[in-house]
LUMVEXNU-245548 format. One line per field, with one value per residue (C-alpha): residue in three letters; x, z, y. Coordinates in steps of 0.2 Angstrom, whole numbers. Layout:
N
r = ala,...
x = X,...
z = Z,...
y = Y,...
***
This chain:
402
r = met,leu,arg,ser,phe,arg,val,ala,asn,his,lys,ser,ile,arg,ala,glu,gln,glu,leu,ser,leu,leu,pro,val,tyr,asp,lys,gly,arg,pro,val,leu,pro,val,ala,gly,val,phe,gly,ala,asn,ala,ser,gly,lys,ser,asn,leu,leu,asp,ala,leu,ser,trp,met,arg,thr,ala,val,asn,glu,ser,tyr,ala,ser,trp,lys,pro,gly,ala,gly,val,ala,arg,trp,pro,phe,arg,leu,asp,pro,thr,ala,val,ala,glu,pro,ser,leu,tyr,ser,thr,glu,leu,val,val,glu,gly,val,arg,gln,thr,tyr,gly,phe,glu,val,asp,asp,glu,arg,val,arg,gln,glu,trp,leu,tyr,thr,tyr,pro,his,asn,arg,lys,arg,ile,ile,phe,glu,arg,gln,asp,gly,ser,trp,ser,phe,gly,ser,thr,val,ala,his,ser,asp,val,glu,val,leu,arg,arg,leu,thr,arg,asp,asn,ala,leu,phe,leu,ser,val,ala,gly,gln,ser,gly,leu,ala,glu,thr,ala,pro,ala,tyr,ser,trp,phe,gly,his,his,leu,leu,ser,ala,tyr,arg,tyr,asp,arg,arg,arg,val,gly,gln,ile,val,ala,phe,leu,asp,gly,ala,pro,gln,arg,arg,arg,arg,leu,val,ala,leu,thr,arg,ala,ala,asp,leu,gly,leu,ala,asp,ile,arg,val,arg,pro,thr,ala,ala,ala,glu,ser,ser,gln,val,met,leu,glu,lys,pro,asp,leu,glu,phe,leu,his,gly,gly,ser,gly,val,ala,met,arg,ser,trp,glu,gln,ser,gln,gly,thr,leu,glu,trp,leu,ala,leu,leu,val,pro,ala,leu,thr,ala,leu,glu,lys,gly,ser,val,leu,cys,val,asp,glu,leu,asp,ala,ser,leu,his,ser,arg,leu,thr,pro,arg,leu,ile,glu,leu,phe,arg,ser,glu,glu,thr,asn,pro,ala,gly,ala,gln,leu,ile,phe,thr,thr,his,asp,ala,thr,leu,leu,gly,thr,ser,phe,gly,glu,asp,ile,leu,ala,arg,asp,glu,val,trp,phe,val,glu,lys,asp,arg,ala,gly,ala,thr,thr,leu,phe,ser,tyr,arg,asp,phe,arg,pro,arg,glu,gly,glu,asn,ile,gln,lys,lys,tyr,leu,ser,gly,thr,phe,gly,ala,val,pro,met,val,ser,glu,trp,ser,phe,arg,ser,ala,val,leu,gly,thr,gly,asp,asn,glu,ala,ala
x = 101,116,129,141,145,163,167,182,185,168,162,165,172,191,197,187,172,163,144,142,125,130,122,133,121,106,114,97,97,108,108,103,86,90,104,102,115,116,127,129,123,135,145,142,127,119,135,136,118,123,138,127,115,129,135,117,116,134,129,113,119,137,135,120,121,139,147,162,177,168,177,168,158,162,162,179,185,189,197,213,221,229,213,207,221,217,202,187,180,163,160,146,144,127,117,106,95,103,121,134,143,155,155,164,175,187,186,196,189,195,191,186,202,197,181,177,163,164,151,152,142,143,156,170,175,172,178,165,176,191,196,211,219,216,219,205,200,184,181,178,160,158,158,172,165,152,162,176,161,155,172,176,159,165,173,185,172,158,156,158,141,133,136,134,118,110,116,108,124,117,132,130,111,109,120,115,96,99,105,91,77,81,91,77,78,65,64,56,36,35,24,36,30,12,15,23,9,-4,5,4,-13,-18,-8,-12,-28,-18,-6,-20,-27,-9,-6,-24,-22,-7,-11,-26,-16,-4,-20,-20,-38,-39,-53,-47,-36,-43,-36,-43,-46,-38,-47,-50,-44,-58,-45,-27,-23,-29,-17,-22,-22,-8,-16,-17,-25,-41,-39,-56,-57,-68,-84,-94,-78,-75,-64,-48,-34,-15,-12,-24,-15,-2,16,18,3,12,28,21,13,28,38,26,27,45,44,29,37,54,44,36,50,64,71,85,77,88,81,91,82,69,63,59,41,36,30,43,30,28,45,48,32,39,55,46,39,57,63,47,48,30,28,44,45,54,69,70,81,81,95,92,100,93,94,81,89,73,77,90,78,63,45,31,43,54,72,68,86,96,114,122,109,116,130,138,147,157,171,188,199,202,183,183,169,171,158,160,147,139,145,164,161,156,140,130,112,100,111,104,111,102,107,125,124,117,130,144,150,151,155,145,136,138,150,140,139,128,143,148,129,129,144,140,125,133,148,161,173,182,165,165,168,184
z = -19,-7,-8,6,16,23,34,45,58,61,80,89,72,72,61,43,46,33,33,18,13,1,4,10,10,-2,-18,-26,-21,-27,-9,7,12,30,41,60,71,89,103,120,125,119,108,92,84,82,74,59,54,58,45,32,35,36,19,12,19,12,-5,-5,4,4,-14,-9,10,15,16,6,16,31,29,32,47,51,66,68,82,97,110,98,95,79,72,71,57,47,34,37,24,17,3,-4,-16,-26,-39,-46,-63,-64,-64,-51,-44,-32,-25,-10,-4,11,20,33,42,28,12,1,-2,-13,-22,-34,-44,-54,-64,-69,-85,-90,-76,-83,-73,-81,-72,-71,-62,-49,-39,-28,-18,-33,-46,-57,-71,-81,-90,-108,-108,-100,-111,-106,-111,-97,-83,-83,-80,-65,-59,-57,-48,-36,-20,-9,4,-8,-17,-35,-34,-26,-40,-55,-48,-46,-63,-71,-78,-84,-79,-60,-60,-54,-40,-35,-36,-25,-11,-13,-15,-11,6,20,38,51,66,82,84,88,81,66,59,60,42,34,40,33,16,15,19,7,-6,-18,-12,-10,2,14,12,18,32,40,36,46,60,62,60,75,85,92,94,79,67,54,55,47,43,54,43,47,55,43,48,50,49,44,64,67,64,55,65,61,51,65,64,70,78,76,90,93,84,86,79,94,87,96,93,92,110,117,108,117,113,106,93,87,85,75,64,62,57,44,33,28,29,16,5,6,1,-12,-20,-17,-5,9,25,41,59,75,90,79,95,104,109,99,106,104,93,82,75,69,57,51,48,37,26,20,19,10,-8,-9,1,-5,-24,-27,-17,-3,11,30,41,60,75,93,109,108,107,106,87,86,89,80,79,74,70,58,60,62,54,42,49,37,43,60,64,80,87,102,108,112,127,116,115,95,88,79,67,65,57,65,49,56,69,57,63,61,54,69,83,98,93,106,120,115,113,130,137,129,116,102,113,109,127,142,155,170,188,203,213,203,203,222,227,216,226,242,240,241,230,214,207,222,213,218
y = -119,-116,-130,-122,-108,-104,-90,-83,-70,-65,-64,-79,-87,-86,-98,-104,-115,-122,-127,-140,-145,-159,-175,-189,-203,-199,-195,-193,-175,-161,-153,-157,-149,-146,-143,-141,-134,-139,-133,-126,-108,-95,-107,-97,-106,-89,-81,-94,-88,-70,-72,-79,-64,-50,-56,-53,-37,-32,-38,-29,-12,-10,1,10,13,11,29,33,33,26,8,-8,-11,-29,-39,-48,-60,-49,-62,-62,-45,-51,-55,-37,-33,-50,-49,-57,-71,-73,-87,-96,-110,-110,-118,-103,-105,-124,-117,-118,-104,-97,-80,-73,-58,-54,-36,-28,-13,-1,-10,-25,-34,-49,-53,-65,-74,-90,-100,-119,-120,-138,-141,-130,-116,-97,-81,-69,-56,-57,-42,-41,-27,-14,-27,-32,-46,-49,-67,-66,-66,-50,-34,-25,-7,-11,-17,-3,11,-2,-3,16,16,3,11,2,-1,-7,-25,-25,-37,-23,-11,-22,-31,-15,-8,-24,-33,-49,-59,-55,-56,-73,-72,-55,-59,-76,-64,-52,-65,-82,-81,-76,-76,-79,-69,-69,-59,-43,-29,-26,-44,-39,-30,-45,-57,-45,-44,-63,-64,-50,-60,-74,-83,-101,-92,-88,-105,-113,-101,-104,-122,-123,-114,-126,-141,-135,-138,-120,-117,-106,-106,-92,-77,-61,-43,-31,-16,1,16,29,46,60,74,77,77,59,46,30,14,2,-14,-28,-46,-53,-72,-81,-95,-109,-115,-98,-89,-76,-63,-58,-46,-52,-45,-58,-73,-82,-80,-99,-94,-77,-86,-100,-87,-77,-93,-99,-82,-85,-103,-103,-91,-101,-117,-108,-98,-114,-101,-103,-100,-97,-98,-95,-106,-114,-122,-106,-105,-121,-137,-151,-160,-145,-141,-159,-155,-139,-148,-162,-149,-145,-164,-170,-168,-169,-153,-145,-147,-131,-137,-125,-126,-125,-120,-118,-118,-126,-132,-145,-161,-172,-167,-179,-192,-199,-193,-204,-217,-208,-200,-181,-178,-188,-191,-179,-164,-164,-151,-146,-131,-128,-115,-121,-113,-97,-95,-97,-107,-123,-130,-151,-162,-177,-188,-184,-199,-211,-214,-230,-230,-231,-227,-216,-198,-190,-201,-199,-181,-177,-189,-177,-190,-178,-163,-146,-148,-136,-143,-141,-150,-148,-144,-130,-123,-126,-119,-103,-100,-104,-94,-108,-115,-107,-100,-86,-69,-59
***
């Protein structure tokens, strides 16, 4: 479970921002199951999820893939020249195997400047390791004969968690495994997604049943989905056909290929695979532009799968960005999102992204969030006017380019 994520100096994010998934109103849950991030185009919503994805990549690949002496391929804030010389921060607070953990690091263009991992068994802080500008310290539970070898293997531009995790150090295994197996991302449909969908359909029978049932429940006109067998090669010169899907439509079950489906059908299918995986494993799923190509009555139903303890017994979490203000309203008479599940982002005059929670406005239960948001009460909406659009087309006013 993810309790919070902090980031600074990543793309449009300049100062430190924190996304907290700790519940404010429902104390019966250890963490919030959903966080929805709203904001204008180019406000930095995607960069928040990109920062968490970058952190996952660094943990998984810095030791094996980052070349010695090549530095750190980070993305600092570009609109302030001083930011390039400052480190970028990435930090998470997790609950793994029932134990709270804090893992984070700071990097610049050349090296890892700081890195730390703490656990809190019985709510008491235990240091696993700390690293700062070449200085190292390890907790009493870590065998120093083991970590000394791993420390020497850790390059300046590699994370110790990557080295220790890939080497099987027991004290770092839970945090390393979380980044590798329990932090997922959903992506827009393209041909690269077909292999993932095929593998899911060919997996455990209950996975296939759930996937097909949810495509039917979405009222897409589908009766079934099958994996189309690959063509057999007659000689060494004949290339095997890549696996594809067949979609059975109507009562007669007419089979159609993937390129004959609507974009909305394919987007829904590509989203369901990581969503069902997250629900099964209790993972965190990040989705940028959740509402893309999905009907406004379909998106709330997916959110509800994560918010319901009945369909989400493993405690999976959904973090998404969206432009769809209807998600701030109700669906079938119930709030789509709780007050502490709503977040906003906007850019200041310097072009830096600010993240803030709806609960900062001390909302009253039952107030019309959607109406207030669209009116600009909370910010995080584009400041546009009919006059500025007209003048841009007509070539009048301040919008005319030089």
